[in-house]
DRENKOLBA-103495 format. One record per residue: x, y, z of N, C-alpha, C in turn. Coordinates in pm, whole numbers, padded with zeros to 5 digits, always signed. Example, Ala and Ser with C-alpha at 12.3 -4.5 7.8 and 13.67 -1.06 7.14 Angstrom:
<nodes>
+01319-00569+00780+01230-00450+00780+01320-00330+00780+01285-00225+00708+01367-00106+00714+01290+00003+00787
</nodes>
This chain:
<nodes>
-00869-02522+00035-00991-02599+00034-01106-02510-00009-01160-02532-00122-01266-02447-00173-01398-02480-00107-01471-02380-00068-01604-02397-00012-01701-02309-00089-01749-02355-00205-01838-02273-00285-01957-02224-00204-01980-02096-00213-02095-02038-00147-02076-02010+00000-01956-02038+00054-01934-02022+00197-01962-01881+00243-01914-01782+00165-01936-01642+00205-02035-01571+00112-02094-01644+00023-02183-01580-00074-02309-01528-00006-02356-01415-00054-02482-01360-00005-02476-01309+00138-02360-01271+00185-02347-01222+00322-02422-01091+00336-02505-01082+00438-02576-00957+00460-02565-00911+00605-02556-01006+00699-02557-00968+00839-02421-00982+00904-02318-01012+00827-02185-01023+00884-02083-00983+00779-01968-00938+00828-01863-00895+00736-01800-01016+00669-01760-00999+00543-01694-01108+00472-01557-01134+00533-01519-01260+00541-01392-01298+00599-01281-01288+00493-01174-01218+00528-01059-01205+00440-00932-01226+00522-00821-01245+00453-00691-01258+00517-00602-01145+00466-00527-01083+00555-00434-00977+00518-00292-01021+00552-00204-01026+00454-00064-01060+00475+00017-00933+00458+00082-00890+00566+00149-00760+00567+00293-00775+00615+00367-00666+00600+00506-00665+00644+00586-00566+00562+00709-00541+00601+00794-00447+00527+00840-00505+00395+00897-00420+00313+00947-00463+00183+01048-00576+00196+01042-00670+00103+01136-00783+00093+01119-00889+00200+01007-00888+00273+00993-00984+00382+00930-01116+00339+00884-01127+00214+00829-01254+00168+00677-01261+00164+00611-01147+00159+00465-01144+00159+00406-01217+00039+00466-01195-00078+00414-01257-00200+00414-01409-00190+00525-01466-00146+00536-01612-00138+00437-01669-00037+00424-01606+00079+00331-01657+00179+00187-01641+00132+00156-01530+00067+00021-01511+00016-00019-01619-00082+00072-01653-00172+00045-01759-00270+00028-01893-00199+00115-01923-00104+00106-02049-00032-00027-02062+00042-00072-01954+00105-00199-01957+00176-00317-01970+00079-00306-01904-00035-00412-01914-00136-00426-02057-00186-00316-02124-00206-00320-02262-00254-00375-02356-00145-00343-02328-00021-00390-02414+00087-00538-02393+00118-00584-02269+00111-00720-02238+00153-00815-02206+00037-00770-02228-00085-00857-02199-00198-00886-02051-00213-00782-01972-00212-00801-01828-00217-00749-01763-00343-00769-01633-00353-00716-01551-00460-00649-01430-00398-00541-01385-00458-00461-01276-00402-00505-01142-00459-00517-01045-00370-00546-00906-00409-00428-00821-00362-00356-00762-00455-00240-00681-00419-00284-00549-00357-00216-00511-00250-00237-00381-00187-00104-00308-00185-00055-00280-00304+00073-00213-00321+00052-00091-00410+00088+00026-00359+00057+00150-00429+00134+00170-00558+00235+00088-00586+00309+00100-00710+00290-00019-00803+00255-00135-00749+00230-00250-00835+00104-00233-00920+00022-00134-00888-00097-00111-00969-00063-00059-01108+00058-00004-01126+00093+00060-01252+00153-00040-01353+00107-00027-01476+00165-00108-01585+00305-00058-01617+00393-00153-01641+00529-00118-01678+00624-00103-01561+00572-00109-01440+00656-00102-01320+00661-00242-01260+00749-00321-01314+00756-00462-01274+00879-00490-01188+00994-00456-01242+01119-00488-01172+01132-00408-01042+01113-00278-01052+01134-00192-00935+01031-00207-00826+00914-00264-00858+00811-00285-00756+00808-00429-00706+00895-00514-00764+00897-00657-00729+00760-00719-00750+00691-00678-00858+00561-00738-00889+00580-00887-00914+00489-00971-00866+00506-01116-00882+00504-01158-01028+00593-01248-01062+00597-01304-01197+00495-01417-01208+00472-01462-01331+00380-01575-01351+00428-01696-01271+00557-01717-01269+00612-01831-01194+00585-01815-01046+00602-01695-00993+00578-01671-00851+00430-01681-00816+00342-01645-00909+00198-01657-00884+00155-01803-00873+00227-01891-00942+00206-02036-00930+00061-02077-00955-00001-02014-01053-00137-02050-01089-00246-01987-01004-00208-01910-00902-00306-01845-00816-00351-01714-00881-00480-01691-00895-00527-01563-00952-00481-01445-00867-00428-01344-00933-00386-01220-00867-00464-01103-00925-00500-01010-00839-00580-00895-00880-00512-00765-00836-00549-00654-00900-00501-00520-00868-00352-00504-00893-00302-00571-00995-00163-00556-01038-00162-00512-01184-00083-00410-01217-00069-00359-01354-00204-00324-01416-00286-00251-01342-00418-00215-01391-00428-00067-01428-00326+00012-01393-00335+00157-01413-00224+00206-01504-00256+00311-01579-00154+00377-01659-00059+00450-01566+00072+00439-01588+00167+00504-01496+00158+00656-01492+00085+00715-01586+00067+00860-01583-00044+00901-01487-00122+00804-01440-00232+00833-01349-00182+00849-01206-00260+00920-01127-00230+00936-00985-00340+00869-00904-00304+00764-00834-00401+00690-00754-00391+00730-00608-00506+00735-00542-00513+00763-00399-00569+00640-00329-00567+00643-00197-00627+00534-00120-00776+00523-00152-00841+00638-00169-00984+00637-00199-01013+00565-00331-00932+00594-00432-00956+00529-00560-00926+00379-00551-00821+00344-00478-00789+00202-00463-00906+00129-00397-00964+00188-00293-01077+00124-00225-01194+00105-00322-01222+00208-00402-01333+00196-00497-01312+00082-00595-01188+00061-00637-01159-00044-00735-01143-00181-00670-01089-00186-00550-01057-00315-00488-01179-00382-00425-01271-00306-00369-01384-00366-00300-01469-00454-00393-01503-00409-00514-01578-00500-00603-01502-00627-00635-01370-00618-00645-01287-00737-00671-01297-00834-00554-01282-00782-00433-01288-00866-00313-01426-00928-00298-01528-00846-00317-01665-00899-00306-01692-01007-00409-01634-00991-00529-01650-01093-00632-01585-01225-00592-01469-01217-00528-01401-01338-00480-01486-01408-00375-01544-01329-00283-01630-01386-00180-01752-01454-00241-01812-01390-00340-01931-01449-00404-01899-01581-00472-01776-01596-00518-01736-01723-00581-01697-01828-00479-01713-01796-00349-01680-01892-00246-01532-01909-00223-01454-01811-00265-01310-01816-00247-01270-01724-00131-01147-01741-00086-01096-01660+00024-01008-01549-00031-01049-01423-00013-00963-01312-00057-00842-01299+00036-00724-01290-00024-00602-01272+00053-00535-01144+00007-00545-01040+00088-00482-00912+00056-00334-00920+00093-00250-00886-00002-00106-00894+00019-00044-00761-00020+00030-00699+00072+00095-00574+00034+00155-00501+00151+00231-00399+00117+00299-00321+00219+00248-00179+00232+00143-00143+00157+00087-00008+00168-00022-00012+00275+00019+00012+00399-00070-00005+00513-00196+00078+00507-00185+00202+00463-00301+00290+00455-00407+00230+00364-00365+00180+00248-00459+00124+00152-00527+00000+00208-00450-00085+00272-00508-00208+00326-00606-00177+00439-00568-00086+00529-00659-00047+00636-00789+00011+00579-00775+00092+00476-00892+00156+00416-00987+00053+00356-00932-00050+00294-01016-00155+00235-01089-00231+00344-01018-00271+00448-01080-00348+00556-01193-00268+00621-01169-00140+00645-01271-00056+00705-01384-00028+00606-01346+00001+00481-01446+00020+00376-01539+00136+00398-01494+00241+00467-01584+00350+00503-01589+00464+00403-01502+00463+00306-01498+00574+00214-01418+00690+00270-01405+00794+00192-01322+00907+00229-01400+01036+00216-01355+01136+00289-01417+01267+00277-01399+01318+00135-01492+01405+00092-01487+01458-00043-01361+01539-00066-01328+01556-00192-01209+01635-00226-01133+01568-00338-01068+01648-00419-00995+01592-00533-00861+01663-00545-00755+01581-00556-00620+01639-00562-00604+01734-00680-00678+01712-00787-00665+01798-00903-00778+01897-00917-00861+01911-00814-00976+01999-00820-00941+02146-00805-01040+02231-00828-01018+02375-00825-00981+02425-00686-01044+02367-00583-01013+02410-00447-00868+02377-00413-00826+02255-00447-00688+02216-00418-00590+02306-00494-00620+02336-00619-00529+02420-00698-00516+02560-00636-00630+02613-00587-00625+02744-00523-00540+02739-00396-00558+02634-00317-00480+02620-00194-00332+02604-00223-00300+02528-00325-00159+02508-00362-00097+02639-00410-00175+02720-00482-00125+02850-00528-00096+02941-00410-00186+02938-00311-00164+03020-00191-00042+02971-00113-00025+02841-00109+00091+02785-00039+00220+02836-00103+00222+02837-00236+00341+02882-00307+00367+03030-00285+00261+03109-00271+00276+03254-00258+00296+03300-00114+00223+03237-00021+00219+03286+00117+00289+03197+00218+00317+03072+00177+00372+02978+00275+00260+02910+00352+00297+02823+00444+00198+02742+00514+00133+02817+00630+00196+02924+00680+00145+02994+00798+00000+03038+00789-00037+03119+00688-00176+03164+00678-00276+03048+00659-00234+02945+00587-00323+02831+00565-00344+02754+00695-00240+02738+00773-00254+02669+00901-00342+02749+00995-00332+02881+00990-00417+02966+01074-00563+02954+01031-00587+02947+00901-00723+02928+00851-00779+02794+00901-00696+02691+00898-00739+02560+00945-00765+02563+01096-00684+02638+01168-00701+02646+01314-00837+02706+01350-00885+02799+01271-01016+02859+01296-01129+02764+01260-01111+02687+01153-01217+02598+01107-01217+02464+01180-01097+02411+01205-01083+02278+01263-00965+02278+01360-00984+02332+01482-00874+02343+01577-00806+02209+01608-00883+02103+01613-00826+01972+01646-00729+01926+01538-00767+01945+01413-00678+01906+01303-00553+01992+01302-00569+02121+01324-00455+02212+01324-00356+02176+01434-00407+02136+01549-00320+02098+01660-00251+01965+01634-00318+01878+01561-00266+01744+01534-00159+01743+01426-00167+01833+01330-00079+01831+01214+00044+01919+01234+00158+01866+01194+00283+01943+01201+00284+02046+01090+00336+02165+01114+00340+02268+01009+00409+02223+00881+00499+02125+00892+00569+02076+00773+00483+01980+00692+00372+01935+00749+00287+01838+00680+00188+01913+00592+00241+01980+00491+00158+02066+00406+00050+01987+00333+00080+01864+00295-00017+01784+00220-00145+01763+00299-00132+01727+00426-00252+01701+00507-00321+01829+00550-00245+01936+00564-00307+02064+00597-00396+02110+00481-00344+02100+00360-00424+02136+00243-00545+02045+00230-00526+01917+00258-00636+01822+00249-00747+01857+00349-00709+01893+00471-00809+01928+00573-00887+02053+00533-00818+02151+00479-00886+02272+00432-00977+02241+00314-00930+02157+00226-01007+02119+00109-01139+02053+00149-01131+01959+00243-01252+01890+00289-01350+01989+00350-01301+02080+00432-01390+02176+00497-01456+02268+00395-01379+02316+00300-01434+02407+00200-01537+02338+00111-01512+02213+00076-01600+02145-00019-01724+02086+00046-01714+02053+00174-01827+01984+00239-01891+02062+00352-01819+02162+00407-01872+02233+00522-01853+02155+00651-01792+02039+00641-01767+01954+00758-01617+01937+00774-01571+01941+00898-01428+01928+00921-01383+01784+00899-01256+01767+00866-01203+01633+00848-01198+01559+00982-01188+01633+01091-01194+01571+01224-01329+01508+01248-01436+01580+01213-01571+01525+01229-01591+01403+01141-01542+01411+01017-01554+01296+00927-01483+01174+00983-01362+01194+01035-01287+01082+01088-01355+01020+01209-01413+01102+01294-01482+01050+01412-01605+00969+01372-01676+01015+01270-01794+00942+01224-01756+00806+01167-01649+00800+01090-01611+00674+01029-01557+00575+01132-01494+00625+01239-01443+00537+01343-01555+00459+01409-01674+00518+01414-01786+00455+01482-01853+00346+01398-01818+00339+01270-01878+00239+01181-01806+00106+01192-01879-00005+01178-01814-00136+01180-01733-00157+01053-01627-00239+01058-01547-00264+00938-01627-00339+00832-01588-00320+00709-01657-00388+00600-01622-00536+00597-01499-00570+00634-01453-00709+00628-01403-00756+00764-01420-00884+00788-01368-00950+00906-01230-01004+00868-01126-00932+00905-00992-00964+00858-00911-01039+00963-00838-01140+00916-00736-01206+00997-00602-01156+00945-00524-01096+01033-00399-01031+00993-00279-01119+01027-00192-01139+00928-00066-01211+00949+00048-01120+00902+00144-01097+00991+00255-01009+00958+00388-01083+00957+00474-01041+00867+00608-01098+00856+00711-00991+00886+00808-01025+00968+00920-00934+00991+01039-01014+01045+01155-00953+01036+01277-01017+01085+01296-00990+01234+01346-01090+01303+01375-01073+01445+01487-00972+01465+01584-00970+01372+01696-00878+01383+01695-00781+01265+01706-00654+01294+01699-00551+01190+01809-00566+01086+01928-00609+01129+02039-00621+01035+02012-00727+00929+01936-00831+00964+01901-00932+00865+01805-00877+00761+01712-00792+00806+01620-00727+00713+01696-00635+00619+01790-00559+00673+01868-00467+00590+01948-00543+00484+02008-00655+00526+02089-00733+00432+02003-00787+00318+01883-00832+00349+01795-00886+00246+01747-00777+00152+01718-00659+00207+01676-00548+00123+01788-00510+00026+01910-00502+00076+02024-00468-00012+02039-00572-00122+02024-00698-00086+02036-00806-00184+01926-00797-00289+01808-00760-00245+01696-00749-00338+01717-00634-00436+01768-00521-00386+01794-00407-00473+01901-00443-00576+02005-00512-00534+02108-00556-00628+02047-00641-00739+01954-00729-00700+01889-00816-00799+01803-00736-00896+01736-00633-00847+01655-00548-00935+01740-00480-01041+01855-00432-00999+01944-00365-01094+01996-00464-01198+02030-00582-01152+02079-00685-01244+01970-00726-01345+01845-00722-01303+01735-00760-01391+01701-00652-01493+01752-00530-01472+01730-00425-01570+01643-00309-01524+01657-00268-01399+01578-00157-01349+01602-00030-01429+01727-00002-01463+01758+00118-01540+01688+00116-01675+01688+00003-01740+01621-00009-01870+01470+00005-01855+01415-00041-01743+01271-00026-01720+01235+00122-01708+01318+00199-01640+01295+00343-01629+01305+00406-01767+01405+00366-01845+01423+00420-01979+01300+00388-02067+01246+00269-02054+01130+00229-02133+01008+00313-02098+00991+00348-01971+00879+00432-01930+00890+00571-01992+01011+00624-01996+01030+00756-02058+01005+00750-02208+01046+00643-02272+01023+00628-02415+00874+00626-02449+00795+00577-02355+00651+00573-02375+00586+00709-02353+00666+00808-02317+00615+00943-02299+00570+00976-02159+00609+00894-02061+00567+00920-01924+00636+01047-01873+00560+01144-01822+00621+01267-01770+00716+01236-01655+00824+01311-01647+00922+01286-01543+00868+01312-01402+00761+01392-01392+00704+01419-01260+00587+01328-01227+00565+01224-01308+00456+01131-01281+00477+01062-01147+00367+01032-01079+00374+00965-00949+00454+00836-00958+00435+00761-01065+00503+00633-01080+00655+00649-01079+00704+00759-01133+00848+00779-01138+00904+00838-01009+00817+00861-00912+00864+00907-00781+00883+00789-00686+00849+00668-00732+00865+00549-00649+01012+00522-00623+01039+00457-00510+01177+00421-00477+01233+00332-00588+01351+00366-00634+01415+00292-00743+01401+00366-00875+01282+00409-00907+01258+00479-01033+01311+00621-01027+01286+00689-00918+01332+00828-00906+01485+00834-00909+01551+00743-00839+01696+00746-00832+01761+00713-00966+01706+00614-01037+01764+00576-01166+01720+00670-01278+01616+00745-01255+01583+00855-01346+01696+00957-01342+01753+00977-01224+01866+01068-01211+01987+01021-01290+02004+00890-01302+02114+00836-01382+02095+00875-01528+01973+00859-01578+01945+00892-01718+01956+01042-01744+01928+01121-01641+01936+01267-01657+02076+01321-01630+02166+01232-01587+02303+01273-01564+02330+01340-01431+02237+01327-01337+02257+01391-01207+02312+01293-01102+02325+01166-01140+02378+01066-01046+02443+00954-01126+02540+00890-01066+02599+00771-01128+02517+00650-01088+02539+00538-01158+02467+00416-01122+02501+00373-00981+02628+00387-00942+02669+00349-00807+02599+00436-00702+02588+00566-00730+02520+00656-00637+02371+00623-00628+02310+00594-00743+02168+00559-00745+02143+00430-00668+02230+00332-00689+02216+00205-00620+02221+00223-00468+02317+00300-00421+02330+00324-00278+02209+00398-00222+02158+00494-00300+02042+00571-00256+01917+00485-00249+01898+00396-00347+01782+00307-00346+01786+00216-00224+01903+00164-00193+01916+00078-00075+01881+00156+00052+01932+00277+00063+01904+00358+00181+01755+00388+00193+01696+00434+00085+01554+00470+00089+01465+00348+00111+01505+00233+00060+01428+00111+00082+01431+00069+00228+01548+00083+00291+01558+00050+00433+01475+00148+00517+01478+00274+00479+01398+00374+00552+01249+00346+00534+01211+00307+00414+01071+00276+00387+01025+00156+00469+01109+00053+00479+01076-00064+00559+01053-00026+00705+01133+00065+00754+01116+00111+00892+00983+00182+00910+00945+00266+00812+00816+00335+00821+00701+00235+00812+00715+00135+00727+00610+00034+00717+00588-00036+00850+00696-00073+00916+00685-00141+01044+00622-00050+01150+00659+00077+01147+00601+00171+01242+00450+00177+01225+00404+00180+01100+00260+00183+01073+00194+00054+01119+00251-00059+01083+00188-00188+01111+00184-00220+01260+00284-00177+01333+00289-00209+01475+00179-00141+01555+00110-00047+01494-00004+00015+01562-00127-00074+01558-00122-00179+01478-00238-00268+01463-00223-00388+01556-00296-00392+01667-00281-00501+01763-00338-00634+01712-00411-00632+01601-00472-00754+01551-00376-00840+01469-00257-00787+01439-00163-00862+01355-00098-00974+01434-00101-01094+01377-00028-01209+01431+00109-01210+01361+00215-01186+01437+00347-01173+01376+00420-01306+01367+00482-01327+01252+00573-01439+01230+00712-01377+01213+00805-01416+01297+00938-01356+01294+01036-01447+01222+01106-01388+01125+01211-01459+01054+01341-01453+01134+01419-01557+01123+01556-01552+01170+01641-01503+01052+01767-01540+01046+01853-01490+00938+01798-01529+00801+01749-01653+00790+01691-01701+00665+01540-01716+00681+01467-01692+00576+01321-01704+00581+01280-01850+00566+01205-01902+00660+01159-02041+00660+01010-02040+00622+00982-02052+00492+00845-02041+00447+00759-02159+00488+00819-02277+00502+00742-02392+00548+00690-02367+00689+00775-02314+00773+00732-02283+00909+00629-02171+00910+00651-02068+00828+00556-01956+00824+00419-02004+00778+00417-02095+00681+00290-02148+00634+00221-02229+00744+00298-02307+00816+00242-02387+00924+00183-02298+01033+00260-02198+01076+00213-02107+01180+00089-02031+01132+00093-01983+01008-00020-01907+00953-00144-01995+00943-00126-02119+00903-00239-02213+00895-00303-02234+01030-00221-02245+01134-00273-02261+01269-00352-02137+01313-00299-02019+01276-00368-01894+01311-00503-01886+01240-00505-01917+01112-00630-01909+01036-00730-02013+01081-00682-02133+01110-00772-02239+01156-00836-02202+01289-00755-02142+01377-00807-02100+01507-00912-01989+01490-00898-01911+01381-00993-01803+01355-01116-01852+01279-01119-01981+01248-01236-02037+01181-01227-02042+01031-01109-02013+00975-01091-02021+00830-01054-02165+00796-01126-02223+00702-01097-02363+00667-01117-02386+00519
</nodes>
């Protein structure tokens, strides 16, 4: 139901949005489209790999048929040679969401990249620092030469709370914390505390999808991976290489692409790659659920063996109506 101008010109309250979340293969795309059609909305993808052009099969990016006439945003907008962070996604996604609100439409964020979705809802920005900057390069060189020990000790002197919080094996976040301190003079702990005190940018209603039984989720994931291979995942990887995409590009590290890259390089058979993709996809789904379960605002819809989208739409409609979305 379209309400032109309903959220336009908001200044004293956060814009209302809907977030549809859940692990891989749980049906987020279909429910997002159904809700968009019912409530006059537009879908904004929050998937860290669907942003790349040419990554369609392995990321399960929605087809024109699956979009069913609903406008979709933040899909296939980046060159696969680029490296996107949560900070960059927020910078690009917020103007899109605000534009949907100004048109009187309901933004529906759909995706499984929990960090990105949380960052958009909060809208607080990120501490300074650049993965390809000079400070990061210096820190990475030291890591290669000295190991993580001296760097962790340096962080312990500058930001004891961060050093205590981070595992020594979490080199990425240790370097990030040092980078923030060196570039800004402020610890990442202080930055995080400041942002926690800020109100969220958007008033989000969260709807989550998951299976009641883990074995049903695993079976669906395996079935989905089989379908990806049948649709031509190996050829999609080959096409990316033909376009000159470096083998170490972030896009080729995604689940499915990395394993089938090994097939083309002769380090794995198709059967081995298929089994590995299924395993890594199941592990990823588990991590997604671990992240999402920390959010008490999510209204969960549980699937039985088969996904009942009519019921999910009904339950979701009741949740949104109760929250004042109409």
